[in-house]
VOBA-1610 file (N, C-alpha, C; in pm, whole numbers, padded with zeros to 5 digits, always signed):
BEGIN
Unk+10769+06233+13323Unk+10861+06294+13226Unk+10877+06442+13260Unk+11001+06490+13262Unk+11028+06628+13296Unk+11007+06717+13174Unk+10936+06828+13194Unk+10912+06923+13086Unk+11018+07033+13092Unk+11069+07068+12977Unk+11170+07173+12969Unk+11112+07295+12898Unk+11139+07412+12954Unk+11091+07536+12893Unk+11171+07566+12767Unk+11103+07619+12669Unk+11170+07661+12546Unk+11258+07781+12576Unk+11390+07775+12549Unk+11480+07886+12582Unk+11438+08017+12517Unk+11389+08011+12395Unk+11350+08134+12325Unk+11232+08201+12395Unk+11131+08119+12432Unk+11014+08176+12498Unk+11049+08226+12638Unk+11141+08157+12705Unk+11185+08203+12837Unk+11255+08336+12827Unk+11341+08351+12728Unk+11412+08478+12710Unk+11316+08590+12675Unk+11218+08560+12589Unk+11119+08662+12552Unk+11039+08706+12673Unk+11000+08609+12756Unk+10924+08642+12876Unk+11007+08726+12972Unk+11135+08694+12984Unk+11223+08771+13071Unk+11237+08915+13020Unk+11247+08931+12887Unk+11256+09065+12830Unk+11128+09144+12859Unk+11012+09080+12849Unk+10886+09148+12877Unk+10881+09196+13021Unk+10929+09111+13109Unk+10924+09144+13251Unk+11021+09255+13287Unk+11119+09283+13201Unk+11220+09382+13233Unk+11208+09507+13146Unk+11090+09532+13090Unk+11067+09660+13023Unk+11079+09770+13127Unk+11164+09865+13100Unk+11187+09975+13193Unk+11106+10097+13149Unk+11031+10154+13243Unk+10951+10273+13215Unk+11006+10390+13295Unk+11030+10500+13226Unk+11085+10619+13290Unk+11003+10741+13252Unk+10976+10827+13349Unk+10923+10959+13320Unk+11041+11054+13307Unk+11044+11127+13196Unk+11158+11212+13168Unk+11112+11354+13138Unk+11205+11447+13153Unk+11182+11585+13114Unk+11282+11621+13005Unk+11236+11698+12909Unk+11321+11737+12797Unk+11298+11885+12769Unk+11406+11962+12766Unk+11398+12105+12739Unk+11412+12132+12590Unk+11322+12212+12535Unk+11329+12248+12394Unk+11420+12369+12374Unk+11451+12399+12251Unk+11541+12511+12222Unk+11481+12646+12258Unk+11348+12654+12266Unk+11286+12780+12306Unk+11250+12783+12455Unk+11307+12688+12531Unk+11296+12694+12676Unk+11173+12631+12738Unk+11100+12550+12663Unk+10982+12483+12716Unk+11021+12345+12768Unk+10962+12305+12878Unk+10991+12174+12938Unk+10882+12075+12901Unk+10923+11968+12832Unk+10829+11865+12787Unk+10834+11744+12879Unk+10717+11689+12910Unk+10710+11565+12985Unk+10698+11446+12890Unk+10785+11348+12908Unk+10789+11231+12820Unk+10784+11104+12904Unk+10737+10997+12844Unk+10747+10865+12907Unk+10824+10774+12812Unk+10926+10710+12866Unk+11015+10629+12784Unk+11007+10484+12829Unk+10977+10395+12734Unk+10967+10252+12763Unk+11073+10180+12681Unk+11160+10108+12752Unk+11273+10043+12686Unk+11282+09898+12730Unk+11284+09805+12634Unk+11301+09664+12671Unk+11444+09636+12715Unk+11464+09520+12775Unk+11599+09483+12816Unk+11694+09481+12698Unk+11642+09444+12582Unk+11724+09442+12461Unk+11642+09497+12346Unk+11689+09608+12288Unk+11618+09670+12177Unk+11655+09599+12049Unk+11558+09531+11989Unk+11581+09458+11864Unk+11504+09516+11746Unk+11413+09608+11776Unk+11329+09665+11672Unk+11363+09809+11642Unk+11262+09891+11631Unk+11279+10032+11596Unk+11275+10120+11720Unk+11312+10246+11700Unk+11291+10349+11801Unk+11166+10425+11759Unk+11062+10422+11842Unk+10929+10471+11803Unk+10888+10589+11889Unk+10851+10699+11823Unk+10789+10812+11892Unk+10639+10802+11873Unk+10565+10802+11984Unk+10419+10797+11980Unk+10364+10937+12007Unk+10292+10992+11910Unk+10237+11127+11920Unk+10085+11119+11937Unk+10029+11191+12033Unk+09889+11171+12072Unk+09790+11247+11985Unk+09665+11209+12001Unk+09554+11283+11943Unk+09540+11416+12016Unk+09470+11509+11954Unk+09447+11641+12013Unk+09376+11627+12147Unk+09440+11680+12251Unk+09382+11676+12384Unk+09407+11551+12463Unk+09469+11450+12402Unk+09495+11324+12473Unk+09635+11327+12535Unk+09649+11289+12661Unk+09780+11287+12726Unk+09859+11163+12690Unk+09989+11169+12709Unk+10076+11055+12678Unk+10035+10931+12756Unk+09988+10950+12878Unk+09953+10832+12960Unk+09844+10746+12897Unk+09763+10804+12808Unk+09659+10727+12740Unk+09717+10621+12647Unk+09847+10632+12616Unk+09912+10542+12521Unk+10007+10443+12590Unk+09996+10432+12722Unk+10088+10345+12795Unk+10073+10199+12757Unk+09948+10151+12745Unk+09928+10010+12707Unk+09991+09981+12572Unk+09964+10067+12475Unk+10022+10052+12342Unk+10174+10056+12351Unk+10227+10154+12424Unk+10373+10167+12434Unk+10438+10047+12498Unk+10377+09996+12605Unk+10435+09879+12670Unk+10431+09758+12579Unk+10321+09740+12507Unk+10311+09626+12416Unk+10421+09632+12310Unk+10444+09748+12253Unk+10549+09762+12152Unk+10687+09740+12213Unk+10707+09787+12337Unk+10836+09766+12403Unk+10859+09617+12431Unk+10753+09546+12467Unk+10765+09402+12490Unk+10804+09328+12364Unk+10778+09389+12250Unk+10812+09327+12121Unk+10949+09372+12071Unk+11023+09443+12154Unk+11162+09477+12122Unk+11186+09619+12076Unk+11082+09702+12073Unk+11097+09840+12027Unk+11121+09933+12146Unk+11203+10035+12125Unk+11215+10143+12223Unk+11107+10245+12192Unk+11031+10287+12293Unk+10912+10369+12270Unk+10917+10495+12355Unk+10894+10609+12291Unk+10888+10737+12360Unk+10749+10796+12341Unk+10678+10819+12453Unk+10545+10878+12450Unk+10557+11029+12472Unk+10502+11106+12381Unk+10519+11251+12383Unk+10395+11323+12433Unk+10414+11413+12528Unk+10315+11515+12561Unk+10362+11645+12498Unk+10300+11692+12389Unk+10340+11821+12333Unk+10315+11933+12434Unk+10379+12046+12411Unk+10364+12158+12505Unk+10217+12189+12532Unk+10191+12215+12661Unk+10055+12248+12702Unk+09965+12129+12723Unk+10014+12008+12701Unk+09933+11887+12714Unk+09994+11793+12817Unk+09910+11724+12892Unk+09960+11628+12988Unk+10054+11692+13089Unk+10176+11637+13101Unk+10273+11687+13198Unk+10356+11803+13143Unk+10342+11833+13015Unk+10430+11933+12954Unk+10383+12076+12981Unk+10480+12162+12996Unk+10454+12303+13017Unk+10444+12372+12880Unk+10396+12497+12873Unk+10322+12570+12976Unk+10172+12555+12953Unk+10092+12597+13048Unk+09946+12591+13033Unk+09902+12707+12944Unk+09824+12679+12839Unk+09779+12787+12751Unk+09695+12890+12827Unk+09712+13017+12790Unk+09635+13125+12848Unk+09634+13241+12749Unk+09571+13350+12784Unk+09573+13465+12696Unk+09715+13514+12673Unk+09800+13496+12774Unk+09938+13544+12764Unk+10035+13438+12712Unk+09993+13313+12708Unk+10080+13203+12665Unk+10019+13139+12542Unk+10085+13157+12428Unk+10027+13112+12302Unk+10130+13037+12219Unk+10085+12941+12142Unk+10171+12863+12053Unk+10081+12784+11960Unk+10141+12733+11851Unk+10064+12658+11754Unk+10144+12550+11687Unk+10103+12511+11569Unk+10167+12402+11496Unk+10315+12430+11471Unk+10349+12553+11440Unk+10489+12586+11414Unk+10577+12552+11533Unk+10534+12590+11652Unk+10613+12560+11772Unk+10618+12410+11799Unk+10507+12340+11777Unk+10509+12195+11796Unk+10618+12131+11709Unk+10617+12163+11581Unk+10708+12098+11488Unk+10852+12147+11504Unk+10868+12278+11515Unk+11002+12337+11519Unk+11077+12300+11647Unk+11004+12291+11758Unk+11070+12271+11887Unk+11038+12137+11953Unk+10908+12103+11967Unk+10872+11982+12042Unk+10910+11855+11967Unk+10868+11846+11840Unk+10900+11727+11762Unk+11051+11717+11739Unk+11115+11829+11712Unk+11260+11826+11690Unk+11333+11776+11814Unk+11289+11822+11932Unk+11354+11779+12055Unk+11330+11632+12083Unk+11206+11587+12068Unk+11173+11447+12100Unk+11239+11350+12001Unk+11230+11380+11872Unk+11291+11293+11771Unk+11443+11295+11787Unk+11500+11413+11813Unk+11644+11423+11831Unk+11692+11341+11949Unk+11618+11346+12060Unk+11656+11268+12178Unk+11649+11119+12148Unk+11541+11076+12083Unk+11524+10934+12054Unk+11632+10883+11960Unk+11665+10962+11860Unk+11771+10922+11766Unk+11907+10916+11834Unk+11931+11006+11929Unk+12057+11005+12002Unk+12070+10882+12092Unk+11956+10838+12148Unk+11959+10718+12233Unk+11980+10591+12152Unk+11931+10591+12027Unk+11936+10469+11944Unk+11982+10504+11802Unk+12106+10546+11788Unk+12155+10587+11656Unk+12162+10473+11554Unk+12162+10349+11604Unk+12171+10234+11514Unk+12034+10174+11481Unk+11926+10240+11525Unk+11791+10189+11503Unk+11714+10282+11410Unk+11621+10224+11335Unk+11534+10305+11251Unk+11435+10383+11339Unk+11407+10506+11298Unk+11316+10591+11374Unk+11179+10590+11307Unk+11078+10549+11383Unk+10941+10539+11333Unk+10854+10634+11415Unk+10773+10715+11346Unk+10679+10803+11414Unk+10540+10742+11404Unk+10482+10710+11519Unk+10347+10654+11526Unk+10256+10761+11583Unk+10159+10803+11503Unk+10071+10911+11547Unk+09925+10873+11541Unk+09852+10920+11640Unk+09708+10896+11647Unk+09635+11026+11618Unk+09546+11025+11517Unk+09463+11140+11485Unk+09551+11261+11453Unk+09540+11372+11527Unk+09623+11489+11501Unk+09771+11454+11511Unk+09806+11360+11600Unk+09946+11318+11610Unk+09999+11263+11480Unk+09914+11191+11403Unk+09956+11141+11273Unk+09973+11252+11172Unk+09887+11354+11178Unk+09899+11468+11087Unk+10030+11543+11113Unk+10061+11567+11241Unk+10183+11640+11275Unk+10308+11556+11247Unk+10302+11426+11278Unk+10415+11338+11245Unk+10446+11342+11096Unk+10343+11334+11015Unk+10362+11331+10870Unk+10419+11463+10820Unk+10369+11573+10875Unk+10422+11704+10836Unk+10569+11715+10873Unk+10603+11668+10994Unk+10744+11672+11037Unk+10831+11585+10946Unk+10779+11470+10907Unk+10857+11380+10820Unk+10887+11446+10686Unk+10793+11528+10637Unk+10819+11600+10513Unk+10919+11711+10530Unk+10920+11773+10650Unk+11015+11881+10678Unk+11154+11829+10706Unk+11163+11715+10774Unk+11292+11659+10818Unk+11303+11513+10773Unk+11312+11490+10643Unk+11307+11351+10593Unk+11421+11263+10642Unk+11537+11321+10670Unk+11650+11239+10715Unk+11635+11193+10859Unk+11537+11246+10931Unk+11519+11211+11072Unk+11414+11103+11094Unk+11343+11064+10988Unk+11230+10972+11001Unk+11242+10861+10897Unk+11228+10736+10940Unk+11240+10623+10848Unk+11106+10564+10807Unk+11003+10581+10889Unk+10871+10528+10855Unk+10765+10596+10941Unk+10642+10590+10894Unk+10528+10649+10965Unk+10420+10544+10986Unk+10355+10551+11102Unk+10234+10474+11128Unk+10127+10574+11169Unk+10024+10591+11087Unk+09916+10685+11114Unk+09789+10609+11150Unk+09743+10627+11272Unk+09621+10562+11319Unk+09510+10666+11326Unk+09408+10649+11243Unk+09293+10741+11240Unk+09337+10885+11214Unk+09435+10902+11129Unk+09479+11036+11089Unk+09396+11079+10968Unk+09330+11193+10979Unk+09233+11233+10878Unk+09266+11370+10819Unk+09212+11394+10701Unk+09206+11527+10643Unk+09083+11591+10705Unk+09103+11689+10794Unk+08994+11727+10883Unk+08899+11832+10825Unk+08914+11870+10698Unk+08817+11960+10637Unk+08677+11904+10657Unk+08585+11986+10703Unk+08453+11937+10742Unk+08381+11863+10630Unk+08413+11894+10505Unk+08345+11829+10393Unk+08384+11681+10378Unk+08485+11638+10450Unk+08527+11497+10442Unk+08483+11418+10565Unk+08396+11476+10647Unk+08360+11411+10773Unk+08232+11328+10763Unk+08217+11256+10653Unk+08108+11159+10643Unk+07977+11220+10600Unk+07870+11191+10674Unk+07735+11230+10637Unk+07717+11382+10645Unk+07607+11430+10586Unk+07576+11573+10590Unk+07563+11621+10734Unk+07498+11542+10816Unk+07482+11579+10957Unk+07619+11591+11025Unk+07710+11496+10997Unk+07844+11501+11055Unk+07920+11623+11005Unk+07903+11657+10879Unk+07969+11774+10824Unk+07922+11902+10892Unk+07790+11915+10908Unk+07736+12034+10975Unk+07784+12040+11120Unk+07780+11926+11187Unk+07826+11922+11325Unk+07973+11958+11337Unk+08055+11905+11245Unk+08197+11935+11246Unk+08224+12082+11222Unk+08158+12140+11122Unk+08177+12281+11091Unk+08136+12368+11209Unk+08023+12336+11271Unk+07977+12412+11387Unk+08078+12408+11501Unk+08136+12291+11523Unk+08233+12278+11633Unk+08362+12355+11603Unk+08409+12348+11478Unk+08528+12425+11441Unk+08506+12574+11466Unk+08390+12624+11425Unk+08359+12766+11442Unk+08348+12802+11591Unk+08280+12717+11669Unk+08266+12742+11812Unk+08402+12750+11880Unk+08490+12654+11852Unk+08621+12654+11915Unk+08702+12778+11874Unk+08689+12818+11748Unk+08761+12937+11701Unk+08711+13062+11773Unk+08581+13076+11787Unk+08524+13192+11857Unk+08570+13195+12003Unk+08563+13082+12070Unk+08607+13076+12209Unk+08754+13114+12224Unk+08837+13065+12133Unk+08980+13096+12139Unk+09006+13244+12119Unk+08933+13306+12028Unk+08955+13448+12002Unk+08903+13533+12118Unk+08792+13495+12176Unk+08733+13574+12284Unk+08811+13558+12414Unk+08844+13433+12450Unk+08909+13404+12577Unk+09061+13411+12572Unk+09117+13399+12451Unk+09262+13389+12438Unk+09310+13246+12444Unk+09220+13152+12459Unk+09247+13008+12458Unk+09112+12939+12441Unk+09113+12807+12413Unk+08989+12731+12401Unk+08980+12633+12518Unk+08873+12641+12598Unk+08862+12557+12717Unk+08814+12415+12685Unk+08895+12342+12611Unk+08858+12205+12579Unk+08833+12120+12701Unk+08906+12148+12810Unk+08889+12072+12933Unk+08752+12095+12995Unk+08688+12208+12963Unk+08554+12234+13014Unk+08445+12179+12922Unk+08487+12136+12803Unk+08392+12085+12704Unk+08403+11933+12687Unk+08469+11869+12782Unk+08483+11724+12777Unk+08588+11676+12679Unk+08685+11764+12646Unk+08786+11729+12547Unk+08926+11722+12607Unk+08938+11704+12733Unk+09064+11664+12794Unk+09164+11773+12824Unk+09173+11880+12746Unk+09281+11976+12765Unk+09236+12115+12723Unk+09308+12214+12773Unk+09293+12351+12727Unk+09384+12370+12607Unk+09336+12440+12505Unk+09412+12458+12382Unk+09448+12605+12362Unk+09568+12627+12311Unk+09614+12764+12287Unk+09542+12826+12168Unk+09541+12959+12165Unk+09470+13030+12059Unk+09526+12998+11921Unk+09661+13001+11906Unk+09719+12976+11774Unk+09697+12832+11730Unk+09702+12739+11823Unk+09670+12599+11791Unk+09530+12592+11728Unk+09433+12657+11791Unk+09296+12653+11740Unk+09285+12727+11607Unk+09358+12836+11592Unk+09357+12906+11463Unk+09407+12816+11352Unk+09519+12747+11376Unk+09574+12655+11275Unk+09477+12542+11245Unk+09432+12477+11351Unk+09345+12359+11339Unk+09211+12393+11275Unk+09150+12503+11318Unk+09019+12539+11264Unk+09029+12585+11119Unk+09143+12643+11080Unk+09163+12678+10939Unk+09163+12552+10853Unk+09227+12446+10903Unk+09224+12319+10832Unk+09081+12267+10822Unk+09007+12276+10932Unk+08874+12218+10937Unk+08770+12297+10860Unk+08778+12430+10866Unk+08676+12513+10802Unk+08705+12537+10655Unk+08831+12570+10624Unk+08868+12609+10488Unk+08938+12499+10410Unk+08987+12396+10480Unk+09061+12291+10411Unk+09201+12334+10372Unk+09248+12445+10427Unk+09384+12493+10397Unk+09481+12436+10499Unk+09570+12353+10454Unk+09664+12292+10546Unk+09792+12375+10557Unk+09772+12508+10576Unk+09884+12591+10611Unk+09871+12626+10759Unk+09976+12681+10814Unk+09975+12721+10954Unk+10072+12837+10969Unk+10062+12908+11078Unk+10152+13021+11100Unk+10296+12970+11098Unk+10370+13004+10993Unk+10509+12962+10982Unk+10535+12854+10880Unk+10430+12797+10818Unk+10457+12689+10724Unk+10335+12646+10645Unk+10359+12551+10555Unk+10255+12498+10467Unk+10255+12346+10481Unk+10161+12294+10558Unk+10156+12150+10582Unk+10128+12073+10455Unk+10048+12127+10365Unk+10015+12056+10242Unk+10142+12028+10161Unk+10230+12129+10152Unk+10355+12111+10078Unk+10445+12009+10148Unk+10449+12014+10280Unk+10533+11918+10354Unk+10481+11776+10338Unk+10350+11758+10342Unk+10292+11625+10326Unk+10326+11566+10189Unk+10328+11651+10087Unk+10360+11604+09952Unk+10506+11562+09940Unk+10591+11604+10035Unk+10733+11569+10033Unk+10764+11438+10106Unk+10665+11381+10171Unk+10688+11257+10246Unk+10713+11141+10150Unk+10826+11075+10167Unk+10859+10959+10084Unk+10879+10832+10167Unk+10868+10844+10298Unk+10891+10730+10385Unk+10775+10630+10377Unk+10803+10500+10394Unk+10695+10402+10401Unk+10595+10439+10510Unk+10468+10431+10478Unk+10363+10477+10569Unk+10253+10372+10581Unk+10220+10339+10706Unk+10105+10254+10734Unk+09991+10344+10780Unk+09878+10337+10712Unk+09760+10417+10747Unk+09648+10325+10790Unk+09600+10343+10914Unk+09499+10254+10972Unk+09373+10334+11005Unk+09258+10281+10967Unk+09131+10339+11008Unk+09036+10226+11045Unk+08921+10263+11102Unk+08829+10163+11156Unk+08687+10187+11106Unk+08619+10080+11076Unk+08488+10089+11011Unk+08381+10153+11100Unk+08401+10154+11232Unk+08301+10214+11321Unk+08346+10350+11377Unk+08450+10409+11317Unk+08494+10543+11358Unk+08427+10644+11266Unk+08296+10659+11280Unk+08218+10738+11185Unk+08232+10888+11207Unk+08251+10930+11331Unk+08243+11073+11362Unk+08377+11144+11348Unk+08484+11087+11404Unk+08612+11156+11408Unk+08714+11100+11308Unk+08693+10978+11260Unk+08789+10920+11167Unk+08726+10842+11056Unk+08629+10900+10984Unk+08564+10823+10877Unk+08662+10786+10766Unk+08632+10679+10698Unk+08722+10628+10594Unk+08752+10733+10487Unk+08651+10809+10447Unk+08672+10909+10342Unk+08777+11011+10383Unk+08775+11053+10509Unk+08871+11153+10557Unk+09012+11093+10569Unk+09020+10966+10611Unk+09151+10899+10619Unk+09208+10877+10478Unk+09122+10840+10385Unk+09167+10822+10247Unk+09218+10954+10188Unk+09148+11062+10219Unk+09189+11192+10167Unk+09325+11233+10224Unk+09351+11202+10350Unk+09482+11233+10407Unk+09591+11151+10339Unk+09561+11026+10309Unk+09658+10941+10237Unk+09688+11002+10099Unk+09587+11058+10034Unk+09610+11122+09903Unk+09707+11238+09914Unk+09705+11307+10028Unk+09797+11420+10047Unk+09942+11373+10056Unk+09962+11248+10098Unk+10096+11190+10104Unk+10128+11131+09966Unk+10129+11216+09868Unk+10129+11172+09728Unk+10258+11104+09684Unk+10367+11123+09758Unk+10496+11063+09720Unk+10534+10944+09807Unk+10449+10910+09903Unk+10482+10803+09999Unk+10426+10669+09956Unk+10501+10561+09974Unk+10446+10426+09956Unk+10359+10393+10077Unk+10230+10375+10054Unk+10135+10361+10164Unk+10078+10220+10171Unk+10079+10165+10291Unk+10006+10043+10322Unk+09878+10085+10392Unk+09764+10051+10336Unk+09635+10101+10387Unk+09554+09988+10448Unk+09520+10002+10578Unk+09433+09906+10646Unk+09305+09978+10691Unk+09191+09931+10644Unk+09062+09976+10698Unk+09000+09856+10766Unk+08998+09858+10898Unk+08968+09739+10977Unk+08830+09746+11042Unk+08766+09628+11052Unk+08645+09614+11131Unk+08685+09576+11274Unk+08604+09609+11372Unk+08639+09571+11509Unk+08672+09422+11523Unk+08594+09336+11453Unk+08620+09193+11466Unk+08755+09151+11408Unk+08812+09235+11321Unk+08944+09204+11266Unk+09052+09205+11373Unk+09026+09279+11481Unk+09124+09285+11590Unk+09061+09236+11721Unk+08962+09148+11707Unk+08900+09080+11822Unk+08837+09177+11921Unk+08767+09279+11868Unk+08698+09374+11954Unk+08554+09390+11908Unk+08469+09431+12001Unk+08329+09458+11966Unk+08312+09599+11914Unk+08398+09690+11960Unk+08389+09830+11920Unk+08529+09891+11926Unk+08559+09980+11830Unk+08687+10051+11830Unk+08664+10202+11833Unk+08590+10255+11735Unk+08569+10398+11730Unk+08700+10472+11712Unk+08712+10590+11773Unk+08831+10673+11754Unk+08940+10644+11857Unk+08902+10597+11975Unk+09000+10580+12082Unk+09011+10435+12130Unk+08928+10345+12080Unk+08930+10208+12129Unk+09057+10132+12099Unk+09133+10177+11999Unk+09258+10107+11965Unk+09367+10128+12069Unk+09343+10219+12165Unk+09445+10248+12266Unk+09439+10154+12385Unk+09334+10077+12395Unk+09316+09989+12511Unk+09286+09846+12464Unk+09354+09751+12525Unk+09323+09609+12506Unk+09309+09573+12359Unk+09409+09610+12281Unk+09405+09586+12136Unk+09530+09513+12089Unk+09566+09408+12161Unk+09690+09336+12132Unk+09698+09284+11989Unk+09589+09231+11930Unk+09602+09187+11790Unk+09645+09300+11696Unk+09589+09420+11717Unk+09628+09534+11634Unk+09773+09572+11659Unk+09813+09577+11785Unk+09950+09618+11817Unk+10051+09519+11761Unk+10014+09390+11761Unk+10102+09291+11701Unk+10114+09312+11550Unk+10004+09344+11485Unk+10005+09370+11341Unk+10094+09491+11309Unk+10082+09595+11389Unk+10163+09716+11368Unk+10310+09685+11390Unk+10340+09611+11496Unk+10479+09574+11523Unk+10538+09490+11410Unk+10459+09397+11358Unk+10505+09313+11247Unk+10533+09399+11123Unk+10446+09497+11097Unk+10468+09585+10982Unk+10597+09664+10999Unk+10617+09717+11120Unk+10740+09792+11147Unk+10862+09702+11130Unk+10854+09580+11182Unk+10967+09487+11168Unk+10998+09460+11021Unk+10893+09445+10940Unk+10915+09423+10797Unk+10984+09543+10733Unk+10942+09664+10768Unk+11001+09785+10711Unk+11146+09799+10756Unk+11170+09777+10885Unk+11307+09785+10937Unk+11394+09680+10868Unk+11338+09560+10850Unk+11413+09454+10783Unk+11445+09490+10640Unk+11349+09548+10568Unk+11373+09590+10430Unk+11482+09695+10425Unk+11479+09789+10520Unk+11581+09895+10522Unk+11718+09837+10548Unk+11724+09740+10639Unk+11854+09678+10669Unk+11906+09602+10547Unk+11815+09532+10478Unk+11860+09458+10360Unk+11909+09553+10252Unk+11843+09671+10239Unk+11889+09769+10142Unk+12028+09819+10174Unk+12052+09845+10305Unk+12185+09891+10348Unk+12289+09785+10322Unk+12257+09660+10360Unk+12351+09551+10338Unk+12384+09536+10190Unk+12282+09551+10105Unk+12302+09538+09961Unk+12394+09647+09910Unk+12374+09770+09960Unk+12459+09881+09916Unk+12605+09858+09960Unk+12622+09806+10084Unk+12757+09783+10134Unk+12828+09673+10056Unk+12752+09577+10001Unk+12812+09466+09927Unk+12853+09506+09787Unk+12798+09615+09738Unk+12822+09653+09597Unk+12961+09714+09581
//
């Protein structure tokens, strides 16, 4: 008996095989050149997704995640913010920037490019750790540019929310150390401390102020106020074994800051996504069950938005 392939599965497999990956350059309004990676399926049926990295993590660390989402029909843009990965410039005593420049120029350029490529698709910002904090702040500043948020291990980084007393002391000590190094050297040598990248002085000033004082302001803005303005559907994900960098208490506190947003909250055990360990970075590798769950959530949100639009047009 001859076996026939299912046309739907054959088409899906063909789409997976034809995901196109491009390295791109994007110039910001203040003249900085950003390195991006763009993954596009043969046919975009889902959302347009910007993936924003954790502090010090390059865009290439998110390739597996990006490809998986592209295979599921989403257009995916992986962002290297200025000074990280392939993006210019390298922080130094003479080259400085912080959260204001990230949001005003880098996020605006990346989101604007993605929206221009897919004007008929919903725009979703998926952020990991600091990437989720910055995505959420941007969504509050530019609500018409963002349709939904996915925050993976995004925390309220005030040291008092970092779990045990020992973790709190360790966190506070590290915030102070990084701040001192940034002030003395004009930058923080994270790449020399096993943290992947060199960080600019203003970046560390903004970040350490959040960590030491719990003040979510930054040079040029007030992140706390912007977070309270977020009204977009938000998926917040944390992991039971992420004790040091993404404890549940800190993720819950960040969700509280999104006081106007409808939040879907997942606190997952490693076995929930067929893994032995996740921690803070394990979700970036070999985590297909999680990526499928996230894609399904995005599809549901996009579907709800489309039904709302259709309903309005019928009235």
